[in-house]
N, C-alpha and C positions, 0 to 999 in steps of 0.2 A: 916636597911643595908647599905651597908659601900663600897663608890662609888668610887673609883678609875681608877680615867684621867690623861696620866693611864701611868702601864710600859713597856707599847709597839708601844707608842704615843707619841711622846710634840701634844696634846690637847690647850694648855694653847697660846703655838706661834705658829700654821699655822693652828688647825682650830676649831678655837674660835667663829667665827658667825657661826661655827656648832652645837658647843654647844650650845650656848645660843637658838637658833633656837626650838633645842631635849628638853630643860628647858623650852621651851614656850608652844615646844608640852606636855609632862607634861614625852616620853616615848626614850627607843633611840633604834634600832633593832643590835644583835651584830654577826656574823657572827661564827662561832666555825671554832678556828684558825688550827686546822687539817681537819676540812669537813666543805666546806667554804658552803656549800647549808645547812648548820645547826645551821639554827638563833633564837636564842634568845630574845626576847624584854625583857627592861631591864624597869622600873619604875624607872623616874624621875621627880615625884612626891614629892613637901614636906614634904608630909607629910609619906611616906615612905622611906627619905630618913636619915637616921641618920648624917651622917658629907661625904666631897667628900673631897680625896685625890687626889691634883693636882702635879702633877711629870715634871718639867719645866726648860729646859737651858733659858728660854727668856717669865717670865709669860704679857711683857707687852700689847698686846694686848689684850689680858683679862679681866686688869687694869680697864679699862673704863666701862666696865658691872659688875662689884664687883655691884657697886650700884644697878642693878636689882637684883642677886645673896638675899644680905641684906632683900631686901622688898620684893622676896617670901619668906624669911626664911629658907633659907641654909646656915649651920655650918659647914663650910671649912680652908682646912689649905694649902700651901703648900709643900714639896721635890724642892726645890730652888739646881741644880747645878750647880757650876761656882768653876772650875779649868783655869790656867792661862799652857796650853800645847803648843806647839807649832803646828800652824797652819796646817802641816800634819798630826795631831789627828785629830785636834778637827777645820776641815775647815769652816763650818757655823754656829757655835759659836759666841756671840759674843762681839766684842774688852770686856774685863777687863774690862776700865775703865765706855765703858755703862753698864756693866753686873753691876759693882760694883752702878754705879747708882741708879739701878731698884730694884736692890738688896732692896736696903736702903728708896726708895721710896715705894716699896711695904712694907716692915716693919712699914714706919709709918704710915698707912694707915690701915691695919691691926691690927698689937702688934708685938712684937717680936718673939712668944709666939706660930706665928702662920706661919712663916716664918725658915722652918728649909732648911740647908746648908752643902748640899753634898758635899766633897770633891771624890769626887769618879767620876767614878775607877780607883784607882793611878795604873799608866803607872810606871812601873820599870824597865828601860832598856838604854841604854849607852848612851841615847842624854839626859835622866828622872832621873838621878838613888838619890840617895837618896836628897845629899846635895841640888839636885833641889825643887826639894816635901817639904821641908826641908822652905827653902826660900821662893816660891811661900806661902804654906799656912799659913806662920807666915805673911807673907805678906795682905795675902784675911783674914784673922782672926781680923789682926788690923784694918783694913777699915771697916768690919765687924764689931767693938769692938760697944756694946746695938743692933742691929739689929738683930740680933739673939740669942739664948736661947741654939741653942745645934749645935752639929758640926757630923757627920754622916761620918762615913772614908769606905773605903771594897777596897781591892786588884780588877784588870779587874780576870775577868773568860776566861776562854781558853776554845776554843770552836770551832772548825774543820774549821768554814766560819770568824770571827772573823781574824782568825790562817791566812788565804788564801787571808782576804784582808788586813790586814798587811805585809808579804813578799812582797805582787806585789806594797809596794806603793815601793821599789827599795831601793837601799845605804843612802841611804839620811833618811831613814826614822829610828823611832828608834825603835833597837832590840830588841824584847821582853824579861824580865826574865821569865819565866814562871817555874821555878825551887819553889820548897815543902817552903822552907826562904829567900825568894827579897829584907823582911825589915830583920835587925838585932839588935835586944834589943829596944839599946841607941835609935835610929830613931822612933819607937814605944813610947818610950816612952817621945823624943821630941812633938813626936804630941799632947799625950797627956796635955803636960805639953804649948803647944803654945794653945793651948780651952784653960786650967786652967787658965792662962792669960787674956784672952778676956776675961773672965765673962763666959762661955763656955762647960755646960756638953756635953763629948765627945762619943758619942760609935760606933761601927762595926756595916755592916750591912752583913750579911751571911755571917757570914765569917770564915774563917776553920783552914786560916794563926796562926800556933801557938804563932808568938811571938803578933800579938793582942790579940789571945783569950786570953794572959798574964797578961796583962794589960791593953788593955780596954774590955770595960763589950760589953755582943752583946745588941744591939737597935728593935725595932721593928715600921718599914717604918709605916704601916701606926699600931698605937698603940692605943692599950683599955683604957694605961695609963693617954696618953696625952688628950686622946680624954675624959677624963673625968672631968683632971684637966680642959683645956683649958674651957670645952662645959656643965658643969657640968648637964654633960650624962649618964649614964652606957651604955656603950657597948658590944657589948658579943665579950669572949673574948677564943673562938675558936680559933685554929691556924688554919691558913688559905690551908687545904689540898693540895692546888694545887699546893705550892710553895715549894722550895728547903727545905728537910731535916735541914740544917741550917737557916732559916729568921725561923725568928720570929712573923711576922705580922699579923695578928688577919684576919679574913677572908672577904673576900669585892669580887664586881662585875670590870670587867677591860671592861672599854664598848670602849678601843681601837682597834687599828689592825696591828698587824706586818708590815713591810715594807712598811708605809706610811710615815717616818718620812723623810725631804731632809734635816737634820742639816749636815748626812756625815759623822759622828764619826768613826773615820778608826776601834774602839776596836767595836763598837756597837753590843750584839747580837744583836738586835730586829727587825735590818737591815742584808738581806740577799747581796742584790749589788741593785746596783740606775737603772739597769732597771726595777728591782721587785717596785721601791719606783717608778721612772720616771710613772708605769703602774698605779700603784693603783693613782694616783694624775691624770691622768687622770681619771680616775672612779671619782671622789669625785669629791659630788651635794653638798651643805652646805644644798641645801632643802631636801637631800633623810632622809631619818631614819638611815641610816647606813653611815659609818666613808668616807665606799669606793661605794658608789652610791646606786642605786636602785636591784643593779644585782647583790652583796654581793661580785661585784670579782672574781666571777662565770666564 
């Protein structure tokens, strides 16, 4: 079994204590995203877990606890989102210099094969046009050269609550471009060249954009081939049936909960609004089997 920790929230940044407590207990409880009263118990015993995939913008709170995971025999790698957007888009993420330093420290600690850089989602807008992203991507790639071997890119997806949140930012916020072709072939080719110059493989994440599909190969964030290459174990090859058709990830169990990440990223599909996040944060108990407390958010 592969554990995803988590597409739904940033466990390393905000729930590291809870996660380690659950590892020590050997299980966690995960409420159904649609029916919170339906709760699944997920084993976190090393013998039941093939690999843990961490998703984060700030792994620092978990980094001091990785030795315990190693001692218990866990295998894991990180999907690390690192961009340099205007603060109106990413109000709660660490400053770029701090994020770069943390990324490099993590790569030094566990190896560049196990830290995947995500420059996504890409928001193409009046304030963040193609040229903006190419400049930022090139600068970050140069700073991370030698600290990762893979770059994941994708365009922001349109969800009703995301579009409403972006409109609510007001006139100073970036104006999103949800056209079918928000990136030119030339821009996508430049992204591929930036990655190659820094010694990185570049892949897309669940991407339907035609320019990206023509130029950049599709990737898998929960990746059976990476798992087999890095950890030397056989991973399940079955595509995750709970993900979008364009997603290539293999099956995993997600132990996170929606509406629990306080980063406040304007384009985040995993949060409806700040009030929902605040309510769930109040329920959080690091000693509870469930991320949002013993009532599972009911």
